[in-house]
N, C-alpha and C positions, 0 to 999 in steps of 0.2 A: 514356253513353260508348260509342263504337263499338269493335268488336273489335280493329281495327288499332291504335287508340290504346292499348287495354288490353295488347295483346301487347308493345308497345314499352316500357310501364311495368313489366311483370312480367319482362321478359327478364333484367334484372340479378339479380333474385331467383332465377330458374331457373338462371342461370349460377353464382351463388354455391352453390346446392345441388349442382350437378354438380361444381364444383371441390372441394367438401368431401365428395363421395361420399354425399350424402343422397338416398336414393330418394324420389320424389315422384310425384304426378299432379295434374292440374288437374281439378276437378269443377265443380259448380254451374251457373249460367246460362251461363258462358262455354262450357263443353263441351256443354250441351244446345243451344246455338246452332249449334255445329259439327255435332252429330249430327242436329239437328232443324231447327227454324225459327228463324233469327237474330232476336235482339232486343237492344236496348241494355240495359246493366246498370250498376250503380253500385258493385259490389264484385266480388271474385274469391275463390273458394274453392280452397285447395290442401290436399292430404293429404300429410304427410311423415313419414318414419321418422327423425326428428331425435333425436340422442343428446346427453346433457348435455355431453360433452367437445367437441362441435362448436359450442356456443352462442357462445363468445367470438369465434371466428373468423367466424362468421356476422354478428355484430354489427359487427365491424370492417369487413367488406366492404360493409355496407349502410347504416351510420349516416349517411353524408354525404348520402344522397338520401331516406332513409326514417326515419320515427319507428320506433324499435325498442328494446325494453326487455329486457335480459338476464334480469332476475329474473322478469319475466312469462313469458318463454319457459321458464325452468327450472321454474317452477310448473306450466305447462301440460304439460311432459314428465312431471313427477312424477304428475300426475293423469290423464294421457292425455286431455287436454282440448284447448283451442285458445288461440291468441294472435293478435294482429293486427299488421300492419305498415301504415303509412300513407305513401303517396308524398307527400313534402312539397310538391312543385310543383303537383300536381293534387288532392291530398287523397283520391285513390283508396284505398280500404281493401282490404287483402288479408288474409283470414282463413286462418290456417294451422292445420289440425286434425292433431294428433298421431295417428299410426296406432294404432288400438286393437288389443288382443290378443284379438280375438274371431274365431270361425270365419268369419263373413261378411266382416268387414273384411280379414282375411288373404286370402280368396278374391278379393275385389274388387281388392285391391292387386296380386295376381298376374296379373290380367287387364288391367291398364293397358297401353296401347300407345303407342308414339311415332309421332306423325303430323306431317306437314308442315302447319302451320296458316296459313302465309302464304308463297306462292310467291315474291312479289317480294322479301321480306326474307329468304327462306330460313330461316324459323324453324321448328324442330322441337321440340315439347314432348310430354311424356307426358300422355295424357288418360285419364280414366275411360272404361270401355266404355259403349256405348249402354244395355246391360241394367242396368248399375250406376247410371247416371244416372237411369233410370226408377225403380229401387228407392229410391235416395236421395231423389229429389224427392217420391215418394209418402210416404216417411217424414217428410220436412219438412212436407208438406201435412197429414199426420195430426197431427203435433206442434203445428202452428199452428191446430188446431181445424177443419181442412178448409174454410177460408174463403179461402185465397190463390188468386185466379184466375191469377196469374202462374205459380205452381208447377204448377197443373193444366194450363194451356196449354202449358207447357214439356214436360210428360209427353206430352201428346197430339201435340205437334210431333215428338218423337222417335219415337213409335209410328208415325205416318203416314209419316215419311221412311224409317225403318229396318225397316218391317214385313217385308220379304222376307228380311232378313238376321238377324233376332233369334234368339238361342239360346233357344228356348222351354223346353226342359227346365231350363235354368239359371234362367230367370224363374219357372217353376212352383215349383221347389224352394225358392228363397230367398223368394219371396212368401209361401209357406206358413210357412217358418221364422220370418219376421219379422212375421207377422200382417198382411200386406198383401194377401192374396189377393182379398178383396172389393173393395178399392180398385183393384187392378189389373184385375179383371174389369170394373169400371165404366169405367175408363179405356179399355179396349179397345172397349167398347160406344160410348163417346162419340167414339172415333176412327173408328167405322164398321167395326170388325173383329168378326165374329160368332164367339162361342163359342171363343176361341182357347186357353182353358186346360183344356178337358176332356181327360182322359187319352187319349180315342180320337181326338183331333184330330191332324193332322200335327205332327211335331216342329218343322218350320220352315214359317212361313206363306208 
């Protein structure tokens, strides 16, 4: 599914979050396509600081167009896990990850930014930063046994497009903290960027 179609499908979800004052950002392949090299995708990843008292209102706003289960959402909130919405007309799946109370997750959430994702439709959504998309996709790549070509190519695409703008101290710090340093080094090599993580290198490429 192309990005423009996805944006039109998730717009009501984003509107519901904003009406309920639920902070969120879009991650996953949708955002890596914006920061890096575009590709089609079959699902959407959101991170949201959703609270139990907001669940009923969220269900009421979305249940006519999406499969949405209140108990599943409450369980996800209690476990800081995830739940999914399914757009009934297209069957597009939207995975909503509850914001975790970890130092990295809080840092990534603070770095989200609102971007104009479609000029024609004037759609503005909060997106994960390029650095956090790189780190998150490397983590998913590792958890999947380091075999997902799509995840790896998404990382390389963001590195190639954003190389001049990346916050290298941030990447160095969190790659080390999350145990992703070797994978990040390999990604930079595969992207054709030499030795970007040494402490003696420039902070910005």
